[in-house]
N, CA, C and O atoms as a GROMACS GRO file, in nm:
protein
  408
    1MET      N    1   7.713  10.891  18.999
    1MET     CA    2   7.718  11.050  19.079
    1MET      C    3   7.840  10.971  19.116
    1MET      O    4   7.846  10.854  19.153
    2ASN      N    5   7.995  11.108  19.088
    2ASN     CA    6   8.126  11.099  19.164
    2ASN      C    7   8.099  11.139  19.296
    2ASN      O    8   7.981  11.147  19.332
    3VAL      N    9   8.206  11.171  19.387
    3VAL     CA   10   8.188  11.284  19.478
    3VAL      C   11   8.333  11.289  19.544
    3VAL      O   12   8.337  11.260  19.664
    4ASP      N   13   8.425  11.315  19.496
    4ASP     CA   14   8.596  11.346  19.438
    4ASP      C   15   8.608  11.400  19.587
    4ASP      O   16   8.535  11.499  19.595
    5VAL      N   17   8.685  11.369  19.735
    5VAL     CA   18   8.668  11.373  19.825
    5VAL      C   19   8.851  11.423  19.954
    5VAL      O   20   8.873  11.441  20.074
    6SER      N   21   8.944  11.422  19.802
    6SER     CA   22   9.047  11.443  19.832
    6SER      C   23   9.088  11.519  19.910
    6SER      O   24   9.195  11.484  19.960
    7GLU      N   25   9.052  11.607  19.941
    7GLU     CA   26   9.095  11.752  20.066
    7GLU      C   27   9.030  11.746  20.175
    7GLU      O   28   9.038  11.818  20.274
    8PHE      N   29   8.928  11.612  20.141
    8PHE     CA   30   8.868  11.598  20.287
    8PHE      C   31   8.974  11.553  20.395
    8PHE      O   32   9.089  11.562  20.352
    9GLU      N   33   8.967  11.520  20.489
    9GLU     CA   34   9.138  11.512  20.583
    9GLU      C   35   9.061  11.430  20.715
    9GLU      O   36   9.135  11.370  20.793
   10GLU      N   37   8.924  11.427  20.736
   10GLU     CA   38   8.856  11.351  20.846
   10GLU      C   39   8.943  11.236  20.786
   10GLU      O   40   9.049  11.219  20.727
   11SER      N   41   8.777  11.130  20.864
   11SER     CA   42   8.799  10.952  20.857
   11SER      C   43   8.703  11.000  20.727
   11SER      O   44   8.671  11.116  20.702
   12PHE      N   45   8.668  10.886  20.656
   12PHE     CA   46   8.643  10.862  20.508
   12PHE      C   47   8.514  10.771  20.574
   12PHE      O   48   8.398  10.811  20.576
   13GLU      N   49   8.556  10.647  20.624
   13GLU     CA   50   8.442  10.554  20.693
   13GLU      C   51   8.338  10.580  20.731
   13GLU      O   52   8.235  10.527  20.690
   14GLU      N   53   8.351  10.722  20.874
   14GLU     CA   54   8.245  10.790  20.914
   14GLU      C   55   8.170  10.903  20.844
   14GLU      O   56   8.066  10.962  20.871
   15PHE      N   57   8.255  10.913  20.746
   15PHE     CA   58   8.208  11.007  20.615
   15PHE      C   59   8.109  10.917  20.511
   15PHE      O   60   8.025  10.986  20.454
   16SER      N   61   8.109  10.802  20.486
   16SER     CA   62   8.092  10.715  20.384
   16SER      C   63   7.922  10.692  20.489
   16SER      O   64   7.815  10.741  20.454
   17ASN      N   65   7.935  10.630  20.581
   17ASN     CA   66   7.852  10.600  20.640
   17ASN      C   67   7.713  10.674  20.735
   17ASN      O   68   7.615  10.628  20.794
   18LEU      N   69   7.769  10.812  20.711
   18LEU     CA   70   7.643  10.909  20.785
   18LEU      C   71   7.583  10.952  20.566
   18LEU      O   72   7.464  10.944  20.534
   19MET      N   73   7.670  10.983  20.485
   19MET     CA   74   7.620  10.977  20.307
   19MET      C   75   7.548  10.844  20.336
   19MET      O   76   7.428  10.857  20.362
   20GLN      N   77   7.569  10.789  20.337
   20GLN     CA   78   7.494  10.603  20.285
   20GLN      C   79   7.371  10.621  20.387
   20GLN      O   80   7.273  10.555  20.352
   21LYS      N   81   7.347  10.718  20.540
   21LYS     CA   82   7.210  10.747  20.565
   21LYS      C   83   7.127  10.804  20.525
   21LYS      O   84   7.013  10.761  20.502
   22LYS      N   85   7.173  10.924  20.505
   22LYS     CA   86   7.153  11.062  20.442
   22LYS      C   87   7.044  11.015  20.297
   22LYS      O   88   6.930  11.060  20.283
   23LEU      N   89   7.116  10.908  20.191
   23LEU     CA   90   7.092  10.870  20.109
   23LEU      C   91   6.998  10.773  20.037
   23LEU      O   92   6.932  10.765  19.934
   24LYS      N   93   7.028  10.707  20.144
   24LYS     CA   94   7.017  10.520  20.158
   24LYS      C   95   7.021  10.507  20.022
   24LYS      O   96   6.927  10.552  19.956
   25LYS      N   97   7.142  10.435  19.951
   25LYS     CA   98   7.163  10.437  19.868
   25LYS      C   99   7.321  10.331  19.874
   25LYS      O  100   7.367  10.317  19.987
   26LYS      N  101   7.375  10.283  19.794
   26LYS     CA  102   7.534  10.193  19.812
   26LYS      C  103   7.633  10.288  19.767
   26LYS      O  104   7.644  10.364  19.671
   27ILE      N  105   7.660  10.276  19.809
   27ILE     CA  106   7.816  10.395  19.851
   27ILE      C  107   7.995  10.279  19.840
   27ILE      O  108   8.043  10.208  19.929
   28VAL      N  109   8.056  10.309  19.674
   28VAL     CA  110   8.165  10.227  19.685
   28VAL      C  111   8.278  10.358  19.705
   28VAL      O  112   8.270  10.460  19.637
   29ILE      N  113   8.360  10.340  19.785
   29ILE     CA  114   8.478  10.355  19.840
   29ILE      C  115   8.618  10.351  19.704
   29ILE      O  116   8.701  10.260  19.704
   30LYS      N  117   8.620  10.445  19.618
   30LYS     CA  118   8.787  10.462  19.539
   30LYS      C  119   8.897  10.513  19.553
   30LYS      O  120   8.898  10.594  19.460
   31LYS      N  121   9.018  10.525  19.616
   31LYS     CA  122   9.099  10.627  19.692
   31LYS      C  123   9.014  10.718  19.715
   31LYS      O  124   8.910  10.690  19.773
   32ASN      N  125   9.043  10.863  19.668
   32ASN     CA  126   8.942  10.941  19.669
   32ASN      C  127   8.848  10.986  19.656
   32ASN      O  128   8.838  11.104  19.689
   33ILE      N  129   8.715  10.907  19.595
   33ILE     CA  130   8.642  10.918  19.522
   33ILE      C  131   8.511  10.824  19.536
   33ILE      O  132   8.496  10.713  19.485
   34LEU      N  133   8.415  10.899  19.620
   34LEU     CA  134   8.255  10.837  19.640
   34LEU      C  135   8.189  10.797  19.517
   34LEU      O  136   8.164  10.890  19.440
   35GLN      N  137   8.156  10.686  19.483
   35GLN     CA  138   8.104  10.657  19.409
   35GLN      C  139   7.957  10.581  19.461
   35GLN      O  140   7.939  10.466  19.502
   36VAL      N  141   7.827  10.733  19.432
   36VAL     CA  142   7.688  10.688  19.429
   36VAL      C  143   7.589  10.647  19.360
   36VAL      O  144   7.565  10.731  19.273
   37GLU      N  145   7.507  10.544  19.354
   37GLU     CA  146   7.452  10.528  19.268
   37GLU      C  147   7.320  10.591  19.232
   37GLU      O  148   7.264  10.652  19.323
   38GLN      N  149   7.264  10.586  19.121
   38GLN     CA  150   7.122  10.634  19.118
   38GLN      C  151   7.076  10.739  19.190
   38GLN      O  152   6.962  10.761  19.232
   39VAL      N  153   7.193  10.815  19.200
   39VAL     CA  154   7.129  10.974  19.279
   39VAL      C  155   7.127  11.110  19.178
   39VAL      O  156   7.213  11.126  19.091
   40SER      N  157   7.023  11.197  19.199
   40SER     CA  158   7.018  11.287  19.110
   40SER      C  159   7.143  11.406  19.232
   40SER      O  160   7.168  11.408  19.352
   41THR      N  161   7.196  11.503  19.088
   41THR     CA  162   7.331  11.569  19.208
   41THR      C  163   7.306  11.642  19.338
   41THR      O  164   7.357  11.635  19.450
   42SER      N  165   7.137  11.768  19.246
   42SER     CA  166   7.086  11.776  19.402
   42SER      C  167   7.050  11.756  19.541
   42SER      O  168   7.071  11.820  19.644
   43LYS      N  169   6.979  11.632  19.509
   43LYS     CA  170   6.989  11.561  19.613
   43LYS      C  171   7.117  11.534  19.697
   43LYS      O  172   7.116  11.561  19.818
   44ALA      N  173   7.238  11.477  19.631
   44ALA     CA  174   7.363  11.420  19.681
   44ALA      C  175   7.415  11.567  19.710
   44ALA      O  176   7.530  11.574  19.754
   45ARG      N  177   7.342  11.689  19.689
   45ARG     CA  178   7.482  11.767  19.703
   45ARG      C  179   7.484  11.804  19.850
   45ARG      O  180   7.575  11.824  19.931
   46ASP      N  181   7.274  11.806  19.858
   46ASP     CA  182   7.260  11.836  19.958
   46ASP      C  183   7.237  11.755  20.106
   46ASP      O  184   7.217  11.803  20.218
   47ALA      N  185   7.246  11.616  20.064
   47ALA     CA  186   7.294  11.509  20.194
   47ALA      C  187   7.479  11.538  20.220
   47ALA      O  188   7.560  11.517  20.311
   48LEU      N  189   7.482  11.601  20.070
   48LEU     CA  190   7.669  11.631  20.106
   48LEU      C  191   7.678  11.715  20.200
   48LEU      O  192   7.726  11.675  20.306
   49LYS      N  193   7.636  11.847  20.191
   49LYS     CA  194   7.606  11.949  20.279
   49LYS      C  195   7.604  11.923  20.464
   49LYS      O  196   7.668  11.966  20.560
   50GLN      N  197   7.517  11.850  20.448
   50GLN     CA  198   7.442  11.811  20.580
   50GLN      C  199   7.569  11.744  20.633
   50GLN      O  200   7.647  11.793  20.715
   51THR      N  201   7.575  11.661  20.593
   51THR     CA  202   7.682  11.572  20.667
   51THR      C  203   7.823  11.638  20.671
   51THR      O  204   7.903  11.607  20.759
   52LEU      N  205   7.851  11.729  20.575
   52LEU     CA  206   7.981  11.791  20.651
   52LEU      C  207   8.019  11.902  20.729
   52LEU      O  208   8.125  11.935  20.783
   53HIS      N  209   7.878  11.965  20.719
   53HIS     CA  210   7.805  12.051  20.797
   53HIS      C  211   7.790  11.944  20.971
   53HIS      O  212   7.812  11.991  21.082
   54LYS      N  213   7.762  11.847  20.951
   54LYS     CA  214   7.730  11.738  21.125
   54LYS      C  215   7.899  11.727  21.134
   54LYS      O  216   7.962  11.778  21.226
   55LEU      N  217   7.947  11.671  21.049
   55LEU     CA  218   8.081  11.608  21.106
   55LEU      C  219   8.237  11.765  21.093
   55LEU      O  220   8.351  11.738  21.130
   56GLU      N  221   8.205  11.894  21.044
   56GLU     CA  222   8.340  12.013  21.015
   56GLU      C  223   8.247  12.146  21.006
   56GLU      O  224   8.284  12.233  20.927
   57PRO      N  225   8.157  12.162  21.063
   57PRO     CA  226   8.076  12.331  21.014
   57PRO      C  227   8.190  12.411  20.949
   57PRO      O  228   8.298  12.411  21.008
   58ASN      N  229   8.179  12.471  20.848
   58ASN     CA  230   8.232  12.604  20.857
   58ASN      C  231   8.368  12.558  20.763
   58ASN      O  232   8.440  12.645  20.712
   59LYS      N  233   8.403  12.370  20.742
   59LYS     CA  234   8.554  12.414  20.725
   59LYS      C  235   8.582  12.380  20.568
   59LYS      O  236   8.678  12.424  20.504
   60TYR      N  237   8.446  12.265  20.499
   60TYR     CA  238   8.468  12.267  20.384
   60TYR      C  239   8.310  12.345  20.254
   60TYR      O  240   8.206  12.410  20.253
   61ARG      N  241   8.381  12.291  20.194
   61ARG     CA  242   8.243  12.345  20.120
   61ARG      C  243   8.234  12.282  19.997
   61ARG      O  244   8.344  12.255  19.951
   62VAL      N  245   8.099  12.237  19.899
   62VAL     CA  246   8.046  12.174  19.815
   62VAL      C  247   8.050  12.226  19.671
   62VAL      O  248   7.952  12.285  19.625
   63ILE      N  249   8.189  12.203  19.581
   63ILE     CA  250   8.153  12.201  19.420
   63ILE      C  251   8.113  12.192  19.312
   63ILE      O  252   8.198  12.182  19.223
   64SER      N  253   7.949  12.192  19.268
   64SER     CA  254   7.895  12.139  19.129
   64SER      C  255   7.915  12.176  19.040
   64SER      O  256   7.935  12.289  18.996
   65LYS      N  257   7.908  11.964  18.956
   65LYS     CA  258   8.001  12.023  18.840
   65LYS      C  259   7.930  11.880  18.732
   65LYS      O  260   7.956  11.768  18.774
   66THR      N  261   7.874  11.887  18.646
   66THR     CA  262   7.850  11.819  18.589
   66THR      C  263   7.835  11.650  18.603
   66THR      O  264   7.897  11.596  18.511
   67ASP      N  265   7.772  11.559  18.689
   67ASP     CA  266   7.748  11.440  18.709
   67ASP      C  267   7.892  11.411  18.826
   67ASP      O  268   7.950  11.308  18.861
   68SER      N  269   7.912  11.567  18.861
   68SER     CA  270   8.022  11.532  18.969
   68SER      C  271   8.039  11.574  19.087
   68SER      O  272   7.920  11.583  19.122
   69LEU      N  273   8.085  11.600  19.157
   69LEU     CA  274   8.062  11.705  19.294
   69LEU      C  275   8.204  11.720  19.361
   69LEU      O  276   8.251  11.609  19.385
   70LYS      N  277   8.299  11.841  19.403
   70LYS     CA  278   8.390  11.819  19.446
   70LYS      C  279   8.350  11.881  19.618
   70LYS      O  280   8.281  11.972  19.662
   71VAL      N  281   8.453  11.755  19.691
   71VAL     CA  282   8.485  11.880  19.853
   71VAL      C  283   8.599  11.995  19.861
   71VAL      O  284   8.720  11.976  19.873
   72LYS      N  285   8.544  12.096  19.852
   72LYS     CA  286   8.698  12.158  19.916
   72LYS      C  287   8.722  12.243  20.022
   72LYS      O  288   8.634  12.313  20.073
   73LYS      N  289   8.850  12.240  20.062
   73LYS     CA  290   8.880  12.288  20.178
   73LYS      C  291   8.844  12.477  20.200
   73LYS      O  292   8.859  12.553  20.104
   74ILE      N  293   8.820  12.503  20.268
   74ILE     CA  294   8.819  12.645  20.248
   74ILE      C  295   8.874  12.742  20.325
   74ILE      O  296   8.868  12.766  20.446
   75LYS      N  297   8.943  12.811  20.203
   75LYS     CA  298   9.089  12.872  20.224
   75LYS      C  299   9.089  12.988  20.372
   75LYS      O  300   9.045  13.098  20.342
   76SER      N  301   9.125  12.977  20.497
   76SER     CA  302   9.126  13.059  20.525
   76SER      C  303   9.184  13.185  20.478
   76SER      O  304   9.270  13.168  20.392
   77LYS      N  305   9.151  13.355  20.525
   77LYS     CA  306   9.192  13.480  20.510
   77LYS      C  307   9.298  13.540  20.638
   77LYS      O  308   9.294  13.566  20.759
   78SER      N  309   9.355  13.541  20.568
   78SER     CA  310   9.439  13.636  20.736
   78SER      C  311   9.421  13.798  20.674
   78SER      O  312   9.430  13.848  20.562
   79HIS      N  313   9.390  13.856  20.825
   79HIS     CA  314   9.379  14.007  20.806
   79HIS      C  315   9.533  14.046  20.825
   79HIS      O  316   9.621  13.971  20.868
   80LYS      N  317   9.546  14.180  20.784
   80LYS     CA  318   9.637  14.194  20.816
   80LYS      C  319   9.612  14.305  20.873
   80LYS      O  320   9.525  14.378  20.826
   81ASN      N  321   9.695  14.346  21.001
   81ASN     CA  322   9.711  14.472  21.084
   81ASN      C  323   9.767  14.580  20.992
   81ASN      O  324   9.878  14.584  20.938
   82LYS      N  325   9.633  14.697  20.982
   82LYS     CA  326   9.639  14.850  20.960
   82LYS      C  327   9.760  14.900  21.010
   82LYS      O  328   9.747  14.918  21.131
   83LYS      N  329   9.914  14.944  20.955
   83LYS     CA  330  10.014  14.999  21.061
   83LYS      C  331   9.971  15.144  21.026
   83LYS      O  332   9.918  15.187  20.923
   84SER      N  333  10.006  15.204  21.134
   84SER     CA  334   9.958  15.361  21.142
   84SER      C  335  10.057  15.446  21.038
   84SER      O  336  10.180  15.457  21.038
   85GLY      N  337   9.952  15.507  20.944
   85GLY     CA  338  10.109  15.583  20.920
   85GLY      C  339  10.172  15.701  20.970
   85GLY      O  340  10.264  15.737  20.896
   86GLY      N  341  10.160  15.751  21.038
   86GLY     CA  342  10.204  15.809  21.158
   86GLY      C  343  10.115  15.876  21.231
   86GLY      O  344  10.013  15.815  21.260
   87THR      N  345  10.129  16.007  21.274
   87THR     CA  346  10.053  16.076  21.322
   87THR      C  347   9.940  16.153  21.266
   87THR      O  348   9.949  16.187  21.148
   88PRO      N  349   9.821  16.190  21.340
   88PRO     CA  350   9.731  16.310  21.218
   88PRO      C  351   9.762  16.419  21.282
   88PRO      O  352   9.771  16.441  21.403
   89PRO      N  353   9.778  16.497  21.176
   89PRO     CA  354   9.785  16.636  21.152
   89PRO      C  355   9.795  16.720  21.271
   89PRO      O  356   9.726  16.653  21.348
   90SER      N  357   9.841  16.842  21.353
   90SER     CA  358   9.811  16.884  21.441
   90SER      C  359   9.673  16.967  21.392
   90SER      O  360   9.619  16.947  21.283
   91ALA      N  361   9.615  17.090  21.519
   91ALA     CA  362   9.511  17.160  21.430
   91ALA      C  363   9.554  17.288  21.385
   91ALA      O  364   9.471  17.353  21.322
   92PRO      N  365   9.666  17.339  21.405
   92PRO     CA  366   9.698  17.474  21.266
   92PRO      C  367   9.736  17.404  21.143
   92PRO      O  368   9.746  17.459  21.033
   93GLN      N  369   9.755  17.279  21.168
   93GLN     CA  370   9.825  17.257  21.006
   93GLN      C  371   9.754  17.174  20.892
   93GLN      O  372   9.788  17.134  20.780
   94SER      N  373   9.596  17.160  21.000
   94SER     CA  374   9.463  17.115  20.890
   94SER      C  375   9.353  17.228  20.855
   94SER      O  376   9.283  17.245  20.755
   95MET      N  377   9.367  17.302  20.986
   95MET     CA  378   9.349  17.411  20.984
   95MET      C  379   9.345  17.536  20.971
   95MET      O  380   9.269  17.620  21.020
   96PRO      N  381   9.472  17.546  20.869
   96PRO     CA  382   9.487  17.684  20.908
   96PRO      C  383   9.419  17.875  20.895
   96PRO      O  384   9.477  17.983  20.907
   97TYR      N  385   9.269  17.837  20.866
   97TYR     CA  386   9.213  17.975  20.866
   97TYR      C  387   9.144  17.936  21.033
   97TYR      O  388   9.069  17.857  20.977
   98PHE      N  389   9.130  17.931  21.088
   98PHE     CA  390   9.085  17.900  21.192
   98PHE      C  391   9.254  17.939  21.293
   98PHE      O  392   9.214  18.005  21.389
   99PHE      N  393   9.341  17.932  21.301
   99PHE     CA  394   9.457  17.943  21.369
   99PHE      C  395   9.534  18.032  21.275
   99PHE      O  396   9.613  17.960  21.213
  100PRO      N  397   9.544  18.167  21.236
  100PRO     CA  398   9.633  18.227  21.189
  100PRO      C  399   9.745  18.277  21.227
  100PRO      O  400   9.757  18.308  21.346
  101ARG      N  401   9.844  18.296  21.144
  101ARG     CA  402  10.008  18.323  21.185
  101ARG      C  403  10.030  18.458  21.197
  101ARG      O  404  10.021  18.534  21.101
  102SER      N  405  10.047  18.477  21.258
  102SER     CA  406  10.040  18.644  21.280
  102SER      C  407  10.174  18.708  21.254
  102SER      O  408  10.187  18.830  21.266
   0.00000   0.00000   0.00000
């Protein structure tokens, strides 16, 4: 099982130690990939989610693929402020039947 952690910005040693404690399996680090031996995808995904939540909650998410997992950083959405389009119309303009012109 390969876990791609290329977008993970924190320390890999602490992350791999926590994963190793959760899974109780041998983990080999190669560049940005963690190789976990003899573990199912669902167990690895659950342990990965728990570890990420312990280190950085709501900052990363886990993407599952066949025989591999990927850690992706959650993109922050910027909310644009609505600009007012002017002022609302006056009462005589919006309800001419209540304000008849003489």
